[in-house]
Kinemage of the C-alpha trace (Angstrom):
@kinemage 1
@onewidth
@group {chain A} dominant
@subgroup {mainchain}
@vectorlist {calphas} color= white
{ca met a 1} P -0.106 0.197 0.351
{ca phe a 2} L 1.208 3.594 -0.569
{ca gly a 3} L 3.146 4.552 2.334
{ca met a 4} L 3.836 7.836 3.578
{ca ser a 5} L 7.376 7.650 2.878
{ca his a 6} L 6.347 9.232 -0.785
{ca glu a 7} L 6.108 12.629 0.725
{ca ser a 8} L 9.519 13.781 1.224
{ca ala a 9} L 9.483 13.266 -2.935
{ca ile a 10} L 6.420 15.490 -3.267
{ca arg a 11} L 7.710 19.041 -3.877
{ca glu a 12} L 5.255 21.810 -2.167
{ca thr a 13} L 3.680 24.382 -4.153
{ca thr a 14} L 0.732 26.878 -3.594
{ca gly a 15} L -2.032 27.927 -5.352
{ca thr a 16} L -4.343 26.950 -8.223
{ca arg a 17} L -4.882 27.469 -11.679
{ca arg a 18} L -7.961 26.223 -13.823
{ca arg a 19} L -6.627 23.729 -16.715
{ca ala a 20} L -7.295 24.713 -19.979
{ca arg a 21} L -9.922 22.365 -22.442
{ca asn a 22} L -8.066 19.669 -25.301
{ca leu a 23} L -9.797 18.630 -28.455
{ca pro a 24} L -10.591 14.810 -28.196
{ca ser a 25} L -8.931 12.693 -30.447
{ca gln a 26} L -9.384 9.651 -32.443
{ca tyr a 27} L -9.614 6.313 -30.261
{ca pro a 28} L -10.460 2.572 -31.211
{ca ala a 29} L -13.620 1.113 -30.982
{ca ile a 30} L -13.428 -2.058 -29.284
{ca glu a 31} L -11.134 -3.818 -26.523
{ca pro a 32} L -8.275 -6.122 -28.124
{ca arg a 33} L -9.740 -9.449 -28.622
{ca arg a 34} L -10.126 -12.009 -25.559
{ca his a 35} L -11.525 -15.140 -24.854
{ca gln a 36} L -12.143 -14.663 -21.064
{ca asn a 37} L -11.274 -11.431 -19.131
{ca pro a 38} L -7.963 -11.609 -17.533
{ca val a 39} L -8.970 -9.890 -14.005
{ca asn a 40} L -12.221 -11.081 -13.403
{ca pro a 41} L -13.176 -14.606 -14.711
{ca arg a 42} L -16.770 -14.494 -13.814
{ca ile a 43} L -17.430 -11.581 -16.598
{ca gly a 44} L -16.484 -14.404 -19.370
{ca ala a 45} L -17.464 -14.872 -22.690
{ca ala a 46} L -21.195 -14.365 -22.326
{ca gly a 47} L -20.907 -11.692 -19.742
{ca ala a 48} L -20.579 -8.079 -19.115
{ca gly a 49} L -17.891 -6.796 -21.946
{ca trp a 50} L -17.830 -9.817 -23.322
{ca ser a 51} L -19.490 -10.965 -26.278
{ca thr a 52} L -19.896 -14.372 -26.748
{ca thr a 53} L -16.531 -14.722 -29.494
{ca gly a 54} L -14.822 -13.074 -26.690
{ca ser a 55} L -14.291 -9.404 -27.790
{ca phe a 56} L -15.851 -6.575 -25.941
{ca ile a 57} L -17.977 -4.444 -27.738
{ca ala a 58} L -17.882 -0.857 -26.951
{ca ser a 59} L -20.125 1.984 -28.110
{ca ala a 60} L -19.268 4.929 -30.324
{ca his a 61} L -16.135 5.554 -28.406
{ca ser a 62} L -13.360 4.140 -26.047
{ca ala a 63} L -11.273 5.565 -23.258
{ca phe a 64} L -8.098 4.572 -24.639
{ca ser a 65} L -5.276 6.389 -25.769
{ca met a 66} L -1.500 6.163 -25.896
{ca asn a 67} L -1.724 10.404 -25.797
{ca leu a 68} L -2.016 12.732 -23.201
{ca ser a 69} L -5.440 12.919 -21.275
{ca ser a 70} L -7.934 15.376 -22.476
{ca val a 71} L -11.615 16.051 -21.658
{ca ser a 72} L -13.957 18.429 -23.887
{ca his a 73} L -17.273 18.751 -25.167
{ca ser a 74} L -19.693 17.996 -28.061
{ca ala a 75} L -22.789 19.484 -27.931
{ca his a 76} L -24.154 16.560 -26.952
{ca ala a 77} L -21.689 14.909 -24.653
{ca thr a 78} L -18.485 15.658 -22.300
{ca val a 79} L -16.195 13.707 -24.082
{ca val a 80} L -12.757 11.990 -22.498
{ca thr a 81} L -9.744 10.578 -23.674
{ca leu a 82} L -7.409 8.882 -20.850
{ca arg a 83} L -3.830 8.116 -20.976
{ca ser a 84} L -3.365 4.302 -20.222
{ca pro a 85} L -3.029 2.215 -18.770
{ca tyr a 86} L -4.325 3.097 -15.345
{ca leu a 87} L -2.968 2.820 -11.659
{ca leu a 88} L -6.230 2.492 -9.760
{ca phe a 89} L -6.435 4.105 -6.672
{ca leu a 90} L -8.580 3.203 -4.131
{ca gly a 91} L -8.022 5.391 -1.178
{ca glu a 92} L -9.400 4.151 2.343
{ca ala a 93} L -12.765 1.833 0.411
{ca asp a 94} L -13.877 0.108 3.239
{ca his a 95} L -16.717 -1.970 0.804
{ca asp a 96} L -16.561 -2.767 -2.927
{ca gln a 97} L -19.299 -0.234 -3.558
{ca arg a 98} L -16.952 2.289 -2.689
{ca ala a 99} L -14.923 1.331 -5.203
{ca lys a 100} L -17.302 1.304 -8.079
{ca thr a 101} L -15.261 3.223 -10.384
{ca ala a 102} L -12.741 1.133 -10.422
{ca phe a 103} L -14.264 -2.028 -10.081
{ca gly a 104} L -15.993 -0.559 -13.196
{ca leu a 105} L -13.087 0.015 -15.497
{ca arg a 106} L -11.312 -3.372 -14.083
{ca asp a 107} L -14.361 -5.171 -15.584
{ca trp a 108} L -14.992 -3.321 -18.648
{ca ala a 109} L -11.295 -2.211 -19.740
{ca pro a 110} L -8.969 -4.382 -18.314
{ca thr a 111} L -6.479 -4.193 -20.613
{ca arg a 112} L -6.106 -0.781 -19.886
{ca cys a 113} L -5.707 -1.518 -16.127
{ca leu a 114} L -2.372 -1.786 -14.623
{ca gly a 115} L -2.341 -2.318 -11.078
{ca gln a 116} L -3.932 -0.473 -7.156
{ca leu a 117} L -2.814 1.881 -4.552
{ca arg a 118} L -4.279 1.864 -1.638
{ca leu a 119} L -4.163 3.467 1.488
{ca pro a 120} L -3.234 1.570 4.607
{ca ala a 121} L -6.558 1.622 6.020
{ca cys a 122} L -8.165 0.128 2.726
{ca gln a 123} L -9.913 -3.156 2.928
{ca val a 124} L -10.650 -3.645 -0.916
{ca thr a 125} L -8.534 -5.454 -3.429
{ca leu a 126} L -9.170 -5.145 -7.222
{ca gly a 127} L -6.944 -8.094 -7.476
{ca leu a 128} L -4.302 -6.167 -9.155
{ca pro a 129} L -0.558 -5.320 -8.280
{ca asp a 130} L -0.138 -2.858 -5.621
{ca met a 131} L 2.016 -0.169 -6.644
{ca thr a 132} L 3.135 3.145 -6.086
{ca pro a 133} L 2.858 6.032 -8.469
{ca ala a 134} L 6.601 5.575 -9.317
{ca glu a 135} L 6.149 2.099 -9.986
{ca ala a 136} L 3.588 2.404 -12.266
{ca ala a 137} L 5.159 4.959 -14.179
{ca ala a 138} L 8.178 2.627 -14.383
{ca asn a 139} L 5.881 -0.052 -15.920
{ca gly a 140} L 4.473 2.526 -18.725
{ca gly a 141} L 1.345 3.475 -16.393
{ca gly a 142} L -0.260 6.539 -18.150
{ca ser a 143} L -2.836 7.604 -15.352
{ca leu a 144} L -3.849 7.553 -11.702
{ca val a 145} L -7.790 7.220 -11.849
{ca ile a 146} L -9.624 7.809 -8.723
{ca gly a 147} L -11.623 4.391 -8.214
{ca val a 148} L -13.694 5.670 -5.308
{ca ala a 149} L -16.740 7.602 -4.724
{ca pro a 150} L -17.664 8.682 -1.890
{ca lys a 151} L -20.530 10.440 -0.789
{ca gly a 152} L -20.961 13.793 -1.721
{ca gly a 153} L -17.606 13.494 -4.413
{ca arg a 154} L -15.033 15.001 -2.026
{ca ile a 155} L -11.581 14.658 -2.533
{ca ala a 156} L -10.435 13.861 0.785
{ca glu a 157} L -7.026 16.057 2.463
{ca asn a 158} L -5.107 12.639 2.754
{ca trp a 159} L -5.399 11.883 -0.621
{ca ile a 160} L -3.644 14.973 -1.626
{ca pro a 161} L -0.230 13.405 -0.875
{ca val a 162} L -1.376 10.955 -3.346
{ca leu a 163} L -2.262 13.247 -6.225
{ca his a 164} L 1.216 15.347 -6.213
{ca ala a 165} L 3.216 11.991 -6.242
{ca ala a 166} L 1.425 10.666 -9.064
{ca ala a 167} L 2.118 14.155 -11.398
{ca glu a 168} L 5.725 14.155 -9.597
{ca ala a 169} L 6.132 10.868 -11.532
{ca gly a 170} L 4.500 11.853 -14.640
{ca leu a 171} L 1.245 10.456 -14.744
{ca asp a 172} L -1.979 12.531 -15.915
{ca ile a 173} L -4.693 11.989 -12.942
{ca val a 174} L -8.504 11.481 -13.512
{ca ser a 175} L -10.873 12.061 -11.455
{ca gly a 176} L -15.041 11.655 -10.832
{ca met a 177} L -15.532 13.630 -7.780
{ca his a 178} L -17.468 16.922 -7.808
{ca asp a 179} L -14.044 18.494 -6.336
{ca ser a 180} L -12.056 19.955 -8.984
{ca leu a 181} L -8.613 18.559 -9.350
{ca ala a 182} L -7.299 22.141 -10.150
{ca glu a 183} L -8.808 23.397 -6.277
{ca val a 184} L -6.592 20.739 -4.680
{ca pro a 185} L -3.232 23.002 -3.263
{ca gly a 186} L -0.279 22.715 -5.189
{ca leu a 187} L -1.627 20.172 -7.939
{ca ser a 188} L -2.134 22.339 -10.732
{ca ala a 189} L 1.545 24.136 -10.587
{ca leu a 190} L 3.160 20.822 -10.203
{ca ala a 191} L 1.169 19.570 -13.122
{ca glu a 192} L 2.272 22.156 -15.546
{ca ala a 193} L 5.633 21.763 -14.346
{ca arg a 194} L 5.944 18.003 -15.104
{ca gly a 195} L 3.984 18.276 -18.316
{ca val a 196} L 0.750 15.819 -16.676
{ca arg a 197} L -2.875 16.486 -17.579
{ca leu a 198} L -5.907 17.133 -14.596
{ca val a 199} L -8.928 15.328 -16.171
{ca asp a 200} L -11.827 16.305 -14.356
{ca val a 201} L -14.798 13.939 -15.822
{ca arg a 202} L -17.426 14.967 -13.784
{ca asn a 203} L -17.741 18.049 -16.238
{ca pro a 204} L -20.956 18.596 -18.153
{ca pro a 205} L -21.235 20.391 -21.166
{ca ala a 206} L -22.516 24.212 -20.858
{ca gly a 207} L -25.337 25.396 -22.457
{ca leu a 208} L -27.691 22.134 -21.670
{ca pro a 209} L -31.254 23.226 -22.594
{ca thr a 210} L -34.721 22.428 -20.572
{ca gly a 211} L -36.367 19.733 -21.528
{ca thr a 212} L -39.495 19.674 -23.459
{ca gly a 213} L -40.772 16.025 -23.926
{ca arg a 214} L -40.667 16.051 -27.531
{ca lys a 215} L -41.380 12.948 -28.756
{ca arg a 216} L -37.645 11.511 -30.477
{ca ser a 217} L -37.578 8.716 -32.834
{ca gly a 218} L -35.904 5.966 -32.314
{ca lys a 219} L -36.234 3.574 -29.307
{ca arg a 220} L -34.910 3.579 -25.759
{ca leu a 221} L -34.505 1.442 -22.819
{ca leu a 222} L -33.658 2.924 -19.071
{ca thr a 223} L -32.195 0.980 -16.292
{ca val a 224} L -33.514 1.871 -12.993
{ca gly a 225} L -33.595 0.558 -9.804
{ca thr a 226} L -34.803 0.128 -5.793
{ca asp a 227} L -32.173 1.587 -4.591
{ca cys a 228} L -28.823 2.901 -5.888
{ca ala a 229} L -25.355 0.875 -6.972
{ca leu a 230} L -27.505 -2.388 -7.693
{ca gly a 231} L -25.869 -2.704 -11.174
{ca lys a 232} L -27.368 -0.133 -13.683
{ca lys a 233} L -24.472 0.332 -15.302
{ca tyr a 234} L -23.407 -3.199 -15.798
{ca thr a 235} L -26.758 -4.275 -16.996
{ca ala a 236} L -27.163 -1.584 -19.464
{ca leu a 237} L -24.056 -1.935 -20.889
{ca ser a 238} L -24.596 -5.684 -21.105
{ca ile a 239} L -27.800 -5.474 -22.849
{ca ala a 240} L -26.372 -3.265 -25.235
{ca asn a 241} L -23.283 -5.868 -26.281
{ca ala a 242} L -26.423 -8.426 -26.050
{ca leu a 243} L -28.271 -6.401 -29.085
{ca arg a 244} L -25.056 -5.632 -31.173
{ca glu a 245} L -24.757 -9.336 -30.927
{ca arg a 246} L -27.726 -10.011 -32.473
{ca gly a 247} L -27.413 -7.447 -35.622
{ca val a 248} L -29.470 -4.359 -33.676
{ca asp a 249} L -28.254 -1.074 -33.886
{ca ala a 250} L -27.426 -0.162 -30.611
{ca asp a 251} L -25.302 2.417 -28.114
{ca phe a 252} L -24.568 2.729 -24.774
{ca arg a 253} L -25.631 6.280 -23.179
{ca ala a 254} L -23.844 7.134 -20.088
{ca thr a 255} L -24.540 8.988 -17.279
{ca gly a 256} L -22.009 8.537 -14.770
{ca gln a 257} L -18.460 9.363 -14.453
{ca thr a 258} L -17.731 5.433 -14.809
{ca gly a 259} L -19.524 5.076 -17.819
{ca ile a 260} L -18.194 7.939 -19.227
{ca met a 261} L -14.045 6.768 -18.581
{ca ile a 262} L -15.335 3.388 -19.698
{ca val a 263} L -16.480 4.367 -23.056
{ca gly a 264} L -15.119 7.592 -23.299
{ca ser a 265} L -18.543 9.988 -23.825
{ca gly a 266} L -21.705 10.778 -21.680
{ca leu a 267} L -23.111 13.038 -19.421
{ca pro a 268} L -22.353 13.324 -15.913
{ca met a 269} L -25.701 13.676 -14.827
{ca asp a 270} L -24.981 14.126 -11.378
{ca ala a 271} L -23.206 17.559 -12.122
{ca val a 272} L -26.090 19.316 -13.874
{ca val a 273} L -27.749 21.663 -12.778
{ca ala a 274} L -31.332 20.553 -12.272
{ca asp a 275} L -33.190 22.765 -14.046
{ca phe a 276} L -31.278 20.843 -17.141
{ca ser a 277} L -31.209 17.434 -16.213
{ca ala a 278} L -34.463 16.454 -18.307
{ca gly a 279} L -32.806 18.605 -21.479
{ca ala a 280} L -29.016 16.844 -20.477
{ca ala a 281} L -30.877 13.341 -21.032
{ca glu a 282} L -33.005 14.571 -24.403
{ca val a 283} L -29.685 15.673 -26.074
{ca leu a 284} L -27.721 12.538 -25.003
{ca ser a 285} L -29.833 10.397 -26.377
{ca pro a 286} L -31.125 12.209 -29.701
{ca asp a 287} L -33.537 11.503 -32.420
{ca ala a 288} L -32.099 8.133 -34.236
{ca ala a 289} L -33.528 5.409 -37.157
{ca pro a 290} L -36.885 3.743 -36.455
{ca asp a 291} L -35.138 0.225 -35.281
{ca his a 292} L -32.153 2.283 -33.226
{ca trp a 293} L -31.827 1.359 -29.710
{ca asp a 294} L -30.573 3.720 -26.801
{ca ile a 295} L -29.519 2.074 -23.944
{ca val a 296} L -29.476 4.559 -21.454
{ca glu a 297} L -27.317 4.211 -18.129
{ca gly a 298} L -29.493 4.714 -14.906
{ca gln a 299} L -28.728 6.963 -11.965
{ca gly a 300} L -29.593 6.662 -8.436
{ca ser a 301} L -32.976 5.682 -7.538
{ca leu a 302} L -36.482 7.026 -7.212
{ca phe a 303} L -36.679 5.428 -3.374
{ca his a 304} L -33.313 7.140 -2.464
{ca pro a 305} L -34.484 10.484 -0.608
{ca ala a 306} L -30.903 11.958 -1.564
{ca tyr a 307} L -30.637 11.394 -5.032
{ca ala a 308} L -34.429 10.472 -6.738
{ca gly a 309} L -34.478 14.409 -8.442
{ca val a 310} L -31.643 12.522 -10.462
{ca thr a 311} L -33.822 9.932 -10.924
{ca leu a 312} L -36.369 11.346 -12.131
{ca gly a 313} L -34.912 13.765 -14.489
{ca leu a 314} L -33.325 11.175 -16.211
{ca leu a 315} L -36.390 8.928 -16.754
{ca his a 316} L -38.291 12.028 -18.053
{ca gly a 317} L -35.672 13.176 -20.492
{ca ser a 318} L -34.833 10.273 -21.552
{ca gln a 319} L -38.002 9.120 -22.666
{ca pro a 320} L -37.739 5.331 -22.569
{ca asp a 321} L -39.924 2.837 -24.287
{ca ala a 322} L -38.642 0.134 -22.074
{ca leu a 323} L -37.368 -0.223 -18.185
{ca val a 324} L -35.363 -2.816 -16.642
{ca leu a 325} L -35.242 -2.760 -12.952
{ca cys a 326} L -33.003 -3.676 -11.114
{ca his a 327} L -32.793 -4.730 -7.630
{ca asp a 328} L -30.683 -6.901 -4.742
{ca pro a 329} L -32.846 -9.281 -3.390
{ca ala a 330} L -30.742 -9.530 -0.267
{ca ile a 331} L -31.455 -5.876 0.737
{ca thr a 332} L -34.783 -4.158 2.411
{ca arg a 333} L -33.280 -0.872 3.276
{ca ile a 334} L -31.417 1.767 1.625
{ca lys a 335} L -28.015 0.825 1.969
{ca ser a 336} L -26.589 4.111 2.951
{ca leu a 337} L -30.157 5.533 4.764
{ca pro a 338} L -31.571 2.490 6.507
{ca asp a 339} L -34.060 4.111 8.154
{ca phe a 340} L -35.662 3.838 4.551
{ca leu a 341} L -36.946 0.357 3.203
{ca thr a 342} L -36.702 -0.588 -0.393
{ca pro a 343} L -39.637 -0.801 -2.042
{ca ser a 344} L -41.345 -4.423 -3.371
{ca leu a 345} L -40.943 -5.446 -7.043
{ca glu a 346} L -44.163 -4.466 -7.546
{ca ala a 347} L -44.499 -1.140 -6.153
{ca ala a 348} L -40.939 0.110 -7.584
{ca ser a 349} L -42.551 -1.129 -11.374
{ca glu a 350} L -45.799 0.789 -10.407
{ca ala a 351} L -44.062 4.108 -9.302
{ca tyr a 352} L -41.513 4.224 -12.066
{ca leu a 353} L -43.851 3.409 -14.928
{ca arg a 354} L -46.076 5.926 -13.492
{ca ala a 355} L -43.510 8.489 -13.386
{ca gly a 356} L -42.080 7.881 -16.991
{ca ala a 357} L -45.379 7.878 -18.711
{ca leu a 358} L -45.971 11.973 -18.351
{ca thr a 359} L -43.029 12.097 -21.363
{ca asn a 360} L -43.809 8.790 -22.570
{ca pro a 361} L -46.958 7.134 -22.198
{ca lys a 362} L -46.421 3.693 -24.085
{ca ile a 363} L -43.577 3.103 -21.543
{ca arg a 364} L -43.328 -0.568 -20.272
{ca leu a 365} L -41.372 -3.185 -17.842
{ca val a 366} L -39.447 -5.335 -20.104
{ca gly a 367} L -37.118 -7.393 -17.521
{ca val a 368} L -35.655 -7.462 -14.089
{ca ser a 369} L -31.856 -7.181 -13.068
{ca leu a 370} L -31.211 -9.361 -9.725
{ca ile a 371} L -27.597 -9.272 -8.203
{ca thr a 372} L -27.520 -13.323 -7.618
{ca asp a 373} L -23.570 -13.508 -7.061
{ca lys a 374} L -23.878 -15.087 -3.969
{ca met a 375} L -26.475 -17.532 -4.455
{ca asp a 376} L -26.003 -20.873 -5.448
{ca ala a 377} L -27.500 -22.246 -8.769
{ca ala a 378} L -30.791 -23.543 -7.279
{ca thr a 379} L -31.745 -20.308 -4.897
{ca arg a 380} L -30.600 -18.197 -7.938
{ca gln a 381} L -32.996 -19.693 -10.305
{ca arg a 382} L -36.223 -19.933 -8.012
{ca thr a 383} L -34.626 -16.128 -7.318
{ca leu a 384} L -35.513 -15.744 -10.993
{ca ala a 385} L -38.498 -17.721 -11.267
{ca asp a 386} L -39.981 -15.753 -8.321
{ca ala a 387} L -39.145 -12.565 -10.064
{ca glu a 388} L -40.442 -13.302 -13.431
{ca gln a 389} L -43.954 -14.337 -11.763
{ca arg a 390} L -44.608 -11.132 -9.791
{ca leu a 391} L -44.025 -9.244 -12.374
{ca gly a 392} L -44.354 -10.803 -15.815
{ca val a 393} L -41.131 -10.180 -17.434
{ca pro a 394} L -37.788 -11.993 -18.011
{ca ala a 395} L -35.392 -12.128 -15.150
{ca phe a 396} L -31.644 -12.648 -15.435
{ca asp a 397} L -28.246 -11.528 -13.813
{ca pro a 398} L -26.421 -10.013 -16.470
{ca leu a 399} L -22.983 -11.444 -15.069
{ca lys a 400} L -24.662 -14.861 -14.635
{ca thr a 401} L -27.261 -15.661 -16.922
{ca ser a 402} L -28.124 -15.169 -20.194
{ca leu a 403} L -29.909 -11.813 -21.653
{ca gln a 404} L -31.027 -13.898 -24.564
{ca pro a 405} L -35.650 -13.931 -23.368
{ca leu a 406} L -35.015 -10.294 -22.351
{ca ile a 407} L -33.571 -9.104 -26.087
{ca asp a 408} L -36.255 -10.739 -27.204
{ca gln a 409} L -39.102 -9.266 -25.116
{ca met a 410} L -37.708 -6.270 -26.197
{ca leu a 411} L -37.585 -7.066 -29.937
{ca ala a 412} L -40.813 -8.350 -29.886
{ca gln a 413} L -43.356 -4.949 -29.558
């Protein structure tokens, strides 16, 4: 783990400076072909991120680059290019869900991940080599990526020596925090001196419109949840891949920092001013061909007191034709606010369909995605069958079971 012995190598500098925006470069659209995820074997040929032929199916952009990292804006999205491979910073994460950005990159972009950096109190591992910034740079590392997602998106004071050490070692620094890297004392000056980039991914484009509710052409699916951190991103990525494997024109639309880092573009919905959240979702998923599917990554939950506003704006603006409800059968209370119960599958489905009908009266539930990785095969089968019986739609675990019944359901109507 990262020790304090590195502090002596950090030059103390003061002041902050806003970094310049850079135009995006071109990047390849798919990951190198592999027969199995080399880091996480449970995500194999038919699982998340990997086609049945063993190749990762990305959308139009990929966040892979051998050049300096950059962030820019199109009319519809935040566009990032990240210099790889990555050293994934886990801070003092005490649970896997606290490090969901790191796990997302490890699982969906394994060939871009070099190692992990953990502070002494960290209780999480990605199964990657532990490295200091200097060791990562010596092994060809391109960027330090902040891989944790703490409540409020704040950069902790005890991270600052790590960020300084990364810049000193020549690594670009990539953050999905609400706090700007440019506001970290001394970091901008050090980055400029070392010729490295500071990239804030949670950085939406300016000039986003308010929502209109206008019916757009093309088809859309949105993943929604009974709570936060229930696999909405993994489910959406898996559905987009499964559609492409069936020959359907489909795009994954990233709405959070991790998804943007994986595919290279999207809109960080929780950084958009509330008045413009529905409009942001509209421009993220514009008019398309009648048979094209946009698979929109969900955010938050209608049942989470802190984040329901983000969820509702995304639901109204994405105007989904189809919903997939994500749920963890093992939990009965909102994880970060245990005074609040999670809803039943039936209550959640009804609430999302009723709210979504404002901008798409024909909205329908097409599937339910469940977390079953800690279940044995018999329990998994019973749990999925129960959900199917209760909601009348296919139930699946995107990392454990086939998505084909869901795809059939989507394409049949």
